[in-house]
C-alpha positions, 0 to 999 in steps of 0.5 A: 940910353937912359930913356930906353932903360926907363921905358923898359922899366916902366913897361915891366912894372905895368906888365907885372901890375896887370899880371898881379891884377889878373891873378888876384882879381877875385879879391876885387870882385868878392868881398865876403864877410864870414860872421853874420851880424844879426838875423831876421828876429832882430826886426821882428820876423820869424825865419828858418835857418836853412842848409842845402847842398850844391851839385858839387857838394858845397854846403850853403846857408840861407834863411827862409822868412815866411809871410802870412798870406804870401802871394809869392816867394822872393829868391834873393841873390845878393850883392858881392859884399857882406852876407845875408845878415846885411840885407835885413832892410830888403827882407823887411820891404819884401815882407811888407809886400806880402812875400815869402823870402828865401835868401842865401849866401854864396860859397865863402860868404857867411856860414856857407862853405868854400870860396867864391868863384864865378862858376861856383856862384852859378851853382849856388844860385841853381842849388837855391832854385832847386831847394825852393822847387824840389824841397819846398815844392814851390810853384815856379810861377810864384817865384820872383828871382831878384838880384841886386848888383852882381846878384842881378847877373846870377838872377838873370842866369837863373831866369834864362835856364828856368821859368820863374814867375818874374825877374827883378834886377836892380843896380846891375851891370851889363857885364863885369867887363863893361862894369870894369871899363866904366869904373876905371875908364881904361879901355884895355882893362877889358882884356884883363877881366877874367870874370864874365857875369854877362847879365846882358847875354843872359837877359836876352834869353829870358822869357818871363816878365822883367823889371829893371831897377836903376838909379841915375845917382848910382856912382858905381854902376852908371845909369846906362847899364840899366838902360841897356839891360832894359833895351835887351829884355823881352816883353813884358818888361818895366823900368823903375827909375829910383834915386840914391847911391848904388848901395842905398838907392832902394832905401833912399827911394822909399815909397816910390821903390816899394810901390814900383815893386808892388805894381810889377809883382801884383801884375805878373806873379801867380798867386797861391791857390 
């Protein structure tokens, strides 16, 4: 019957579509840019070009931006698009807050070798932590692990496995499966997401002070993700509600954002002797 044939064809097309999405979904998760567009000198900041290696032998690239009289160090896990050269606005904010900044590119991003994978990005974050603690001899209690968007999942994972002075997660999802369901409004999509990035699971096991930053205007990661993460975080914890879009909320919120970060860092980060 024609109607049966049409149903079979439609089902086959759907099955093929989901198979292709499953196989190639890393292209929907990672949006790396290879060539840096600028560096901190373009905003008047001194910096060191850093190279370090992961446990599986991948060479990564990063910047260390020192601040005179720094009261702590930001370990910056950025989002899933671009590279470190697209985070100069945040670097400038952290510098004004009197913090050293160590920002690095995941494998496959910027000048870092390799191709991004979930397991690989965890190894990249671990290597960045080891670089700060082992190579630069930074006291872990002076480290603020900061992650924005997908970087929040990596930051929470790091804080789960180590003991930083504090953790800040901004515009982050509870898990990538939850995020996919939120964006596509199609419940079965969870079955086809092969990436975890389970921020909620990691955060529930974090013992350091936590600041959750999220905007009600976030058009990609709805506000309830931030609310749920705050519920799961242990004490001490704070919530900073900002305004603006997913990618520009920290800029739109301006002074309110900086004052919120400053109050949290001032209360919980151990100053340098």
